[in-house]
N, C-alpha and C positions, 0 to 999 in steps of 0.2 A: 319869750314867746315860742321860740323854736323848741326849747326844752319841754314846754308844756305840750306842744303839738306832738313831739316825739313820744312823750309819755302816753298821750292819748292814743297814738298809733300802736304802741306796744300793748296797751290794755285791750284795744280792739282786736289786735291779732291774737292775743291770748284767749279772749272770749270766743273768737272764731274757731281756734284750734280746739277749745273745750267743747264747743257745740258740735264740731266735726267728729271729735272722739266719741261723744255721746251718740251721735247718729250711727257711726260705724259699729259701736257696741250693740245698739238696738238692732241693726241689720244682721249682725252675727247671731244674736239670740233668735231672731225670727227665722234666719236661714237654718239654724240647727233645730228649730221647732221645739225648743225646750219649754215645757210647761212652767208657768209662773207659780211658785210655791206660796200660795196664799192660804193653804189649808193645814194648819198645824196638827189638827186631829186626823187628817187624811181625807181622801176623796175617792169617788167611784168614777172610773173611766168608761165612757160609752164608745164602743167600737162599731161603726156602721158597716154592714155588708149589703150593698145595693147592686142591683142589676145582675146580669149573667156572670157566673163564676168562670172566668177564663184563666186566671192565674192566682197564685196565693202569696207571692213575694211581698207585695205592698202592704197587705194587711198583717202579715207576720212581722214585717219590719216595724209597723206601728205598734203592735202588741209588745214586742221586745223593747221598744223605746219607752213605753209606759212602765215596764218592769224595772227599768233603771231608775225610775223616780220613786223614792221611798215614801212619798206622800200618797201614792196610789195603793189602795187597800182592796180593791175588787173591780170586777169588770161586768159590763152589760153588753151583750151582742145585740145590736138592733138590726133585724133582718128584714129586708124587702127585696126578695130575689126568687126567681123561678127555678133556680138551680144552675147547673152548668156542667163543665167537664168533670170526669170522675176523679182523676188524680188530685187536682186542686181542692175539690170538695173533701176528699179523704184527708188531705194534708191539713186543712183548716180544722177539721174535727179533731185530728190528732194533736194539733197545737193547743186548742182550747181544753181538751181533756188533760193534757200535760200541765197546763196552767193551773187547773183546779186540783189535780191529784199530786203532782210532784212539787209545784211551786207554792201550793197552799192558799191560792187566791179563791175567794168565792166567785163563781161565774154564773150569770143568769142570762138566758136568751129570751128575746121577745120578738114575736113575728108581727110585722105590720100588715100591709095589704096581702102579701104573699110570702110564704117561706116554705117552698115545696121541693120535693126531690132532693137534689144535692144541697140546697139551702137548709132543708130539714135535717139532712145528714150532719151538717155543720152544727146545727142547734143541739144535736145529741151530745156534743162535747161539753155542754153546760151542766151545772148542778140541777137546774130546773128550767122549764120552758113555759113561757106565757104566750097567749095569743088572744085576740079579740074573737067574739063569737062568729063574726063574719069573715075572719081571716081565712085565706086559702093555704092549706098545708097538706101533708101526706104525700101522695104521688110517689110511693115507695116502689121504685123500679129502675130499670136501665134500658137504654136504647142505643142503637148504632144507626146513623143515617149515612147512606151511600148513594150519592147521585149517579145516574147512568146517562152518559152523553153519547152512547154508541149510535143511536138512530139519528140524532142531530148531526153528528159528524158525517154519517153516511149521506145525508141530504146535501151537504156542501162538498162532498167528494174528498173528505179527509179521513185518513186512517192512521193509526198509531202502531208502529212495530215495536214489540217488546222482546227483549232478550233477558231470560231469567234463569236463575240457578235451580229452581225447583218448581213443581206444578202450582203450588199455592202461593208463590212469592208475590204475585200481584192480585191476590184475592181482595175484592172490594174496589178494584180499579174502576174509575168512571168511564174507561175506554172500552169496556166489554161487559156483557151481562154476567150476573152472578151465577156461577154453576152450583149444582147441588152440593158437591163436595166442599166448595168454598162456604156455602151457606151454613153447613153443619159446623165447620170450624169456627166461623164468626158467631154463630149461635152459642157455641160453647163458651166463648169469651164473654158474651153478654150474660149468660147464665151464671158464670163465675162471679162477675162483679155484682150481679143482683144478689147472689148468695151472701157476698160480703156485706152488702147493705142490710139484708135481713138479720145477719148475725149481730150487727151493731145495734139494730133496733131491739132485738131480743135481749141483748145484754144490758143496754142502757135503760130500757123501759120495763124490763122484767116481764116480758110477754112470752107465753108459751106458744106452741104450734097452733093451737086452736084460735087464740087471739090474733096471732100473726096472719092467719088465713083471711081474716076480715079486712085487713089493710094492705095485704101484700100483692094485690093485683094491679097496682099502679093508679088506683082511683084517687082523685082529689077530694079532700075533706074540708069542711068548715072547721073553724077553731072549736066550736061547741061539740061537733061530732068527734073530733080528735080527742077532746077531753074525755068524752064518754068511753072511747076505745083505749084510753091510757097512753096516747101519743104525746100529750102535753100535761102539764101539772096544774095549771090554773088559767082562768080567763083574766086578762089584764092588759094594760097598755104599757108604754114606756115608763111612765111615772110609777106604776105599780112594780115594774121590774127593778127600777132604781131603788125604790123603798125596800124591796126584798134583799137586794144586794147590800144595801146599807146596813140592814139589821144583821145579815150574815157576817159582815165585816166588823161589827161592833160599833158602827157609826150612827146607829139609829135610823128611823124611817125617812129622814130628810137630810141626806148627806150632801156635801159639796160634790159637784159633778164637773168632769172635764170631758170635753168633746173636741176631737181634732179630726175634722171631716176628711181632710186630705193634706198632702204635703204642701206647705206654703211655698210660693215662688221665691226663688233666690233674688237678692237685690240686683244682681247683674242680669238676670233674666228680664226684669222690668226695663233695665237700661237698654238691652239689646232688642227688646220687643217680643221676645219669646213668650213671656208670661201673658202679654197682651193678646198674642195670637191664640194661646191656649184658652184664655178667658172667652174670646170670640167663638172658638169652636164649641165650648161648653154651652154658650148662649144659643148657638145655632142648633145644637143637639136638643135643647129644651123646646125650641119653637118648631123645629122640623127635623125629627130624627133621621129621616131618609137622606138628608143632605150630608150627614156625617158618618164616616165609616165606623164600624164596630171597633171598640177598643181592642188592642192587641191583634187586630186582623181576624178576630173570631166572629162568626155569625151563624145563625141557624142554617143548617144544610151543609156546613163544612164537614167533610168526613171526619169521624171521630167517635169516641165513646162517651156517653153523657148520662148524668142523672139530671134530667131537666124536663119541665113541662113541655109537651109538643107544641 
């Protein structure tokens, strides 16, 4: 009887260890975010670009993660963004252009509700750009926002003393008005990055000066008008973009699709409650955006240089 009980105990312990090992293995796979390879012929990865563009690291990390998976044969960039900071927008454009030209992947961009300014800049890195007739795009331009708190500080009797190495070192400071010399310098910076934007539009869309003049004043365009002006390639939605990428990759118009919206929480983050807190913040942002700070501390009105809808 004791022997039988011992055997049953050993069997139960072995089953428990096997189950624990399976759970740990599953946690590791989830933590690493490895896609499950169920597509022997290959698949198209959809990479979402949503919201204000404040940084580029997360999306580039996701893109390079996909490139390590040999079952991924092409990419669709799903864009729903008004644009954002200049450098991250340029960086993402560069990364997608390199993906199509150097790595040899087909890349298709599709604009959802809005894909304007810096988000349109990113779309230019694709082989082709789709949008719906009522999508908002274009807004080719650059701006710099510089808040001025000088009068407000004067009302509360507060002043800021600045020690600087040269006349224009604090150009754009919120603690003093913008002098004419400062304005000329900063206007030169805006003009330079604006010219960079125009050069990319001209190169990627094959537009001459006359065609550029119709879209280069910062105006927002519908998808249909953008198609007429040569800023996009076709009217279509996400399904159309996936079909196009599938055909370009040799997978046909109905390829398998992989979507990894964002990094999965690590198992220890669930245990410590960090993932639960992040999920709560995401939910709060959905129901009341004003309650949740902008991601990465960036928000409209922060001093900086932007390709963004005002």
